[in-house]
N, C-alpha and C positions, 0 to 999 in steps of 0.2 A: 786616208780618211774617206769614208763613204759620204756621198751626197744624199741629202734628205729632201723629201717633198715639203711643200708649204703646209700641208695639212698634218704633217707628222711632228712629233715633239721629241727633241733630243735630250737624252739623259747622259751626262758625263761622269765617269768613275775614274778617279785619280789612281796613280800607282800605289801599290801596297808596300809600305816601308816596314822593314823588320823592327825598326826602333819603336814603332807604335805598339808593339806587343807588350804585354805586362810581364812582370818577372815570373809569374806562374807558368808562362809558356816558354821560358828559357831552356827548359830541359828537352823540349821537343826539337827534332831535327827537321829543318826545312831545306828543300832543294833550291839551289840558286837558279830560279827561272825568272828571266826578265819579263815584267808585265808592263805593256804600254797602256796609254790612255784608252779606255774602252768606251765605245759609243754604241748605245742601243736606241733604235728608232721604234717608237710605239705610236700607233694610229689612235687618235682620240675616239672614244665611243660616244656618239651624240645621243644615244638612247639612255645613257646613265642619268638617273634622276628624273626621267620622264615617267610619270605615273598615268596610266590610262584613266580617262574620265569615267567615274562610276555612274550607275544608273540614277542614283539620287541626285548627283550633281547635274546630269543632263536634264533631269526632270525639273530641278530648280531653275536652271537656265531657261527652260521652256516657259515656266510660269512667269519669270521676270520679264522675258521677252514679250509674252502675251499681254501682260499688264501695261507695259510701256507703250506697245503698239496700239492697244485698244484705247488707251487714254488719248493718244495723239489722233487716232482716226476719229474718235467721237468728238474731240475738240475741233477738228476740221469740219466735221458734220455740223456742229453748232455754228461755227463762224460762217459757213456758207449760206445759212438761211437768210440773214439780213442782207448779205452781199447779193444774192440772187434776186431777192425781192426788189432791191434798189435798181438792179440792172434791168429787171422786167418793167419797172415803173418808167425808167428813162426811155426804153424802147417804145412802150405804149404811147407816151407823150409825143415822141418824135413822129410816130406813124399818124397819130391823131392830128397833129399840126399839119403834117404834109397832106392829109386827107382833105383838109379845108382849102388847101392851095391847089389841089389837083382839079383841073378844069374838066367840064363835061366833054369838051372836044377831045381830050386825051383818052377819056373812057370810050368814046365812040371809035377811036382808032384801035383800042385794045379789044373791046368786047364785040362779038358778032352782033349784027342787027337783030337776028332772030332771038337771041337770048335776052337782049334788052327789051324787045317787044313783049316777050312772054312774061317777064317779071313786071313790066308796066301794066299789062292786063290783069295780072294776079293782084296787084296792089289795089285795083279798082273794085275787086270783088268785095261785097259787103258780108255775105254769109261766111261764118267761120268754118262751118262744116265743109263747104266747097273749097275753101282755102286749104284745109287739112288734106283733102283728097288730091290736090294738085301740087302741093309744095314739095313733096319728096321727088316727084318726077323732074321738077325744075332744078332742084338741087343736084340730082344725079347728072343731069345734062351739063350743068355748070362745072361739076367736078371732072367729068370726062373731058370736057373741052380744056380745062385748066391743066390736066395731066398731060394732054397731048401737046400743049404749047409751051409749058414751062418745065424746065428740067433742073435737077439738083447737080451742082458742080463742086460743092465744098461741104465741110463739116460744120455743124452748129455747136452750141454749148453742150458739153458732155463731161462725164467723169470717167476716170480710168482707175480701177482698184489696183491693178498691177503696178501702175506708176506709184501709187501710194505705198504699196508694199516695198517696192524697190527703194524709195526715198527713206522710209522708216528703217529698213534693214541697214542701209548704208550709213545712216546718221547715228543710229542708236546701238546696233548690236553686231556690227561687222567684226568687233574684237573677239567674238567667239571663235571664228575660224582663223583669224590672223591676228595674234596678239603682238607679234613682233613689229609689224608695220602699223604705227599709230596713226598715220595720215591717210590710211585707206578709206576710212569713213567719210572724211571731208571731201576727198577727191571724187568718190562715187556720188556723193550727194550733189556736188557742183556739176558733174557731168550729166546727171540723169534728171535732176529736178527741174532744170530750165530748158530741157530739150523739147521745145514745143512741137517740132515736126515729128519727132519719134513717138510722142505720147498723145498728141492731139491731132496729128495730121496737118495737111496744108490748109491754109486759109481758115484757121480757127477763128470763129466769130465770138469774141468775148466783149468787144466794145459795143457801145450804143450805136444803133442803126442811124445813119445820117441820111439827109435828103439826097445827097449825091449817089449813095448806094441804091436807093429806090429807083432813081432815074436809070441807073445802069441795069437794074433788074428788069425794068420795063422794056428797055431797048434790046438788051441781049437775051431776055427771057431765061436767065440763069441765076441761081442763088442757092443758099443753104435751105435745109428743111424749115428752119425757124423763119427765115425771111419770106419764104413762099406762103407759109400759113398766115403770117401777118398781112401779106398783100392780098390773099384770098379774103381775109376778114374785111379789108378796105373795100373790096369789090362788092361784098354782100351789103356793107353799109350804104353803098351808092345804089344798089339795085332794089333794096327793100325800103319802102316808105313807112317810117315809124310814126309819122304824125297822125295818120288815121288809125293806127293800131297801138294804142297806149299800153295794152297788156303784153305786147310782144317785146321780147328781149333777145338780143344777139350778144352772146358772151364769147370772149376769147379765153380759153381754158389753158392753164399753164401748170405743168407738173415740175416741181423743183428738182433738178438733177443733183441732189446732194449725195455725198458718199454713203455707201451702204456699209455702215460700221458693223452690223450684225453678221453679214456674210464675210466680212474681213476677219472677224473674230474666229470663225471656223477654219480659216485657211492659214492661220499663223503657224510658223515654225521657226526655230532658231537657226536652221540651215536653209539658206536661200538657194533655190534651184533655178538655173539659167533658163530652163524651159518655160518659165513663167514670164520671160521678158516679152511682154505683149506690145505689139505695134498696131496703132490705129490705122484703118484704111484711109487712103488719101482723099477719097471722094465718097459722097452719098451717105455716110454713116451706115453702111450696109450691115454692120454687126449689131446695130440697135434695132430690135424687133418691134418696138412700140414707140410712138412719138412722145415728145415733151410738150407739144402744142397741138390743140385741136379746137373745134368750135361747137358751141351749143346754140340752138335756135329754140326759144320757148315761145309757143303760140298762145297758150293759156295756162291755167293753174293745174293742168292734169298731164300734159304730154310735153316732151322735148324731143328734138332731133339732134343727134350727135353726128358731127361731120368730121371726117378725116380726109382732107383733100390731097394729102401728099404721101403719107408713109405706108399705108396698108398695101400689102403685096397681093392679097387675095380678095376676090369679089364675093367670097362666100358661096352661095348657091347660084352664082351667075346672075344675081339680081342686085348687086351692089349693097348687100346687107352690112358689110363692114365699112363702106364708104359713107353712106347716109343711113343711120339706124334710128328707129323710133322707139322710145322708151317712155314708161310712166314716170311721173315726177318723183315717186318714192321707190323706184326700181333700181336694182344693182346693175351697173354696166361693167361687164367682165371682159370686154374686148381689149382693154388696155392693161389689164393685170399682167404683170411680168412674172413668169415662173422661173425659179432659180435654175432648174436643170436645162431649160431651153435657152434662157437668156441670163447667164450668170453675172453679167457686168452691168445690168440695169435693173433698178427697182424703184418704184414710186413710193414716196413717203407722204408728201403733202401736195394737194391740188387746190388751186384757187381759180376763180372765174371773175372777169370784169366785163360789164356790159357797156352799152353806148352812153349810159349816163354816169359812168365812172363809179358805179356801185360794185363793191367787192364782196364775194361770197367764198366761204370755205366749202368746197365741193368734194372734200376727201371721202366722206362716207359713201358717195355715189360711185366712186371708182376704185376704192380700196376696201379690202376685206380684213377682218381681224383687228379692228381699231376700237373695240369696245372699251379698252382701258382709258381712252381719252374722255369718256363720259362717265364711266364707273371705275375710277382709279382705286388701286389698292393703297390704303392708308398705312400699310406696313412698310416702314423705311421709305417713305415717299420722297424724301430729299435725295436719296441715293438711287432712285429708279431712273435709269437713263432714258427710257421711253417717255416717261412723264416729263422729265427735264427738257427733252427735245421738243415735246409738244408745247410746253409753257413758253419756250423761246419763239416757237412758230406763232403762237397766239399774240404774244407781246408785240412782235415786230409787224405782224399782219395788221394789227390795229393802229400801230404807230405810223406806218408808211402809207396805209390806204387813205384815200380821200373820204369815202363813205363806206364804212364796213357795216354789213347787214348780218345780224345774228339773232334777231328776235322776230322774224317774220314767219309765215306759215311754212314756207319751203325749208327753212332751217330746222324747224321742229320735225318735219317729215324726214329730213336727213338724219337727225339725231335718233329717231326711232329705227331708221334703216340700219344705222351703225350698231344699235343694241341687239339686233337680231341677225345681222350678217356676220357670222363667224363660223369657223370650222374647228372641230375638236382635234387636237394632235393625235397622230396615228403611230408615231414612233417615240422612243424615249428621248432622242435628240431634239425633236420638235417640241416635246413637252418641256425640256430643260430651258430652251430659249424662247418659249412662248410668252408674250407680254400679257396674255389674258388668263392662262390656266397654269395650275401647279398641281402637285400631288402630295399626299401624305407620305409617300416614299422618301421625299427629300427632308422630312421633318420628324422621322420616327425616333431618332435618338435625341432630339432636342425637345425638352419639356417646356421651354419658354414660348413656343409658338404652337398655335392650333387654329382651328377653323370655327367660325361663328356657330353659335347654338342654333340648330335648325337648318343649317346649310346642307343641301343634298348633293352628293357626288354625281358627276356625269359619267356614264358608262359608254365607252366608245363601241361602235358597232363593228369595227374592224381595226386591224392594226397588230403591231407586235405584242402588245400587252392587253389583248382583249379579255375583259372580265378578270384581270389579274390584279390591277391596282385601281385605286379610286382617284378620279380627277375632279378637282374643285376649281371654282373661280378664284382668281387671285384677290378679288375684292373681299372674299370671305376669310382671307388669311389675317389673323390678328395676333397681337403679342399678349401673352398671359402673365399675370402677376398675382402675387398672393394678397390676402386681405390686408396685411400689415404694410406691404409696399404701396397699395392703393391709398391707404390712409396717409402715408408719408407724402403723397402727391396731391393730397387734398380731396380725395374721392373715397366714397364708401360704397360697399356692395349693397345692392337692393335687398330688402328683406325677403322678397320672393325668390331671389337667386342664391341665397346663402347655401341651400342644400342642393344646388344644381351647378357644381363647378364643371368646367370643360375638361380639366385634367387634374390629377392629384400627383404630387411629387413627394418622394421620400427623402428626408434629411437625416443624416447620421451625425453623432456628436464627435466621434473619433474613428480612426481607421480600424482599431481593434474591434469595436462594436459593429462596424460596417462589415468586416470580414466574417464575424460570428453570425451576423444576421443572414449574410449570403449563404453560408454553409447550412444553417438551420432551415433556411427557405428551401434549399434544394432537398434537404433531408425530408422535410415535411411534404414536399411535392411528391417525392418518390413513395412515401408511405401513405399518401392520400389521406392525410389527417389535417384537422384544423384546430386552432386554438384561439380563443377570443382574447387571451392575455399575451399572445406572442409579441405584439408590437409594444405593449407596455413593459414587458419584462426586458426587451432589448433596447428600451429607451429610444424608440424611433418616433420622429416627428413627421406626421403626414400633413402636408400643406395643400390646401385647396387653391387652385389657380383659376382666376376669372379674367374675362376680357373687358375691354373698355365699355362695351355696350351693356354689360351687366352692372355698371356702377353709376352713381349719381354724385354730384358735388356734395361734399360732407356738410350736413346742416349745422347750424349754430347750436351750441350747447344751451340747454334751457336755463332761464334765470332763476337762481336759487337764493334764498334769503341769507344764508351763511356761507362764507367762502370755504369753510372746512367741509361742506357737503360735497365739494368737487374732488376731494382727495380719494385716491385709490388705495390699494393695500400697500403700495410702496410710499405713500405719503406725498404724492405729487399728482399732477394732472397732465394728460397727453393731449397736446394741441399742436398739430403739425402745420396747419395753415392758420396763422394768427389772425389775419384780416377776415377770413371767412368763417372760422369756427368760434372765435371769441364770443362769449355770451354778453348780452346787453347788460349794462350797469357795472361792468368790470373793465379794468385796463391791464395791459400787459406791457411791462417795461424790461429792458435788458439789465443784467446784473452789473455790467461794467459800462459806465458812461465815459466816452472819450471826448476830451476838449483840448485841442491842440496837442501838446506833448504830454499832458497830464491825463490821468485816468482816475475815475472815482468809483469805488466799490459801494454799490447801493446796499448790499447786505450789511456791511459794516455800519453804514449810517443808520439803518433800521435797528440794528442791535443796540447801538449806543442810545438811540431814542427810547427803545423799550426798556433798557436798563434804568434810565432816569425816571420812567413812569412805572417801575416795578412795584412801588409801594402801594399802588391802587389794587386792591384785592378783588374788586367786583368786575374788573375787565372793562373799563370805560372805553369810549370811542377814541381817546387820545392815543391808545396803543395801535400800532400798525400791524394788521393781520395780513399775511400773504401765504401763498403756496408756490412751490417751484413748478415750472412748466417744462415738460419734456418735448422738445421740438424736433428731435431726430435721434439717430443712433450712430455711434462710431464703431466700425467693424475692424479698424486697423490697430486700435490700441491694444487689444488682447485678441490674438488670432483664435477664431472659433467661437467668440462671444461678441455680443452686441452691448456696448457700453452706452447708456443713455446720455444725451447731450442736454444739460440743464443750463441754458444761457439766459433764461428769462424767468420772471416771476409775475404772478397775477395778483392784483389787489382790487378792492372795491373802490368806489368813487371817493369816499371820505378819506380812506388811507392813501389814495393816490394824491389827493390835494395836500395832505400833510407831508407826504414824501417830496412833493415838488418844492414846498417851502424849505424843507431840510436840505435838499440838494442845492437850492440857491444860496442858502446860508453857508453851506460847506464850501461851495465854489468861491464865495466872497472871502471866506477865511483863507482858502488856499491862495487866492490872488494876493491878499494882503501879506500873507506869509512869504510869497515870492518877492514882493516889493521889499519886505523887511530884510530878507537875506541879500537882496541886490544892494540896498543901501549899506548894509553891514560890510559887504565885500568892498564897496567903494571907499568906505571909511578906513578900512584896513589898508587899502591900496594907497590912500592919501598919507596915512601915517608912515608907511614904508618909504614913500617918496620924500617926506620931510626928514626922516631919519637919515636917508641916503644923502640928502642935500647938506644936512648938518655935518655929516662925516666928511 
């Protein structure tokens, strides 16, 4: 017998016995050939049953992966906002408390005597013009001295999108590439998500700064970028005398290092590439081209000085223009703007500033571009707009955590105007797709439900991939369109001046056959270049005019008429979709069915019984109840293709309403007495049965 491998499968065939043949084979002659047990070895084919993944399946996996990862990355982005604000608050308090304990003797040991003397003389100057002429030179000298004496030796607070991708991939979608090993996702998640040294570098500073750390920083003159900026801020607080300069403010500016969920969305893929396994440098945060902390010095209500004492690598035109720069109060500061191509792992979303009086400002418009949506949001699907939701979380926790939040002063108004005019029109289709401010009619050509406000003008890009090819609009001009009947169902009516000016017109067909016939005739008419006024009527086509919210007003009340029958339409009812708003004065609307506990009362039956009792009166006196049915909506599911009116209410005048109330109360009393009657009757029957049973 042959030996087989473990991967092979043995198939045994027993000896062939002549007795097993049927009688039909008895006439055949067989040679007496001995047949031993036959063994055949077959190698299993692992490819059997394996179907290659189709393009549609791969595309579906990609979409599912993107949705899961985008939701998780945006969720982390939202959660980081309050966490980073609280962390910044604790740091600022710690440094401020230590600043009060730091003695002048220690400052004399740290600062050169020349710098202290220069600032002391500058504080004594009364003329504001003279102070402006000398302050930049003093600040440059202080920055150069600080950079020569204090060095960076560790990383500060930062975010790493590659770590986020690795974590999301390992936890959520590792089963795409390895379905057999079910524990791969959890193993990768545990090994990568908590590896601080790999993804944040050595000495990552996420904890609050303590007094011991500041003492070490002063003695060793080493620290992270964040610590050094905080300490430079303390030095300026000691050097500048704010008692004689009440309009002067020194602000510590902080840009929150939240995850860039927009950039993360563009890089998603269901297949993870190991080349993206990014490692943070162990020192200096050298891969971050812009700081998260810097300083503002405001001398008056017109100019500010932006100071970057640590991070900037270039002096500009050899005059320190990036270290200490002067700007107008309503001017855009572009030196901290991070560009995706040059700095793909860092983007600024929100910037705040806090001064020596603990007053907090939202300084995002000064340092960030394309944030017009925060002041002119698009009302179209506002609750699903991630940009707007993130901004609402930012505003909520900024006001909640801050001591004194300032948003109604002159500077805040100037920053708001700056944000409204500081934008750039997208130059490519990808930029237009992910732009929070702009959109195009290209994305809504097939959808009739959406359009742009009446009078909105498109923006034509001066350059780009689609120059003069498509129209670009503000997202705030994008609106949802509804027909006249739909607006009435929501309690609004189209203005009389806008009836003949719809934004769009939609064609409705009654069935597929008429729709196909209309499409064929339309093509035929187009080719023949002929027109017919009765074409739409012959084909039973319903042309609906669509209007925006701005073209409507709240539906006014119906006028008060003397007779209730005057409200009837051709169908014998009245259409009132918003009962509280449209109901005419002097009339009441009640439901047809009144529920009370487990019982229900049909109002129409009560009215008919009362009218039958008073039917002998021929002149129609007031004792009879007059009413009309109210259509409050339509049911589109009862009969497909048709709208069935919902008549759940009736309208009556005041007198009939009073009579109906009396009848309803009487009927309810009768029903209650009837219930008690049957309850007592049942108890009597039960007692009789018990007595009979006892007698037996």
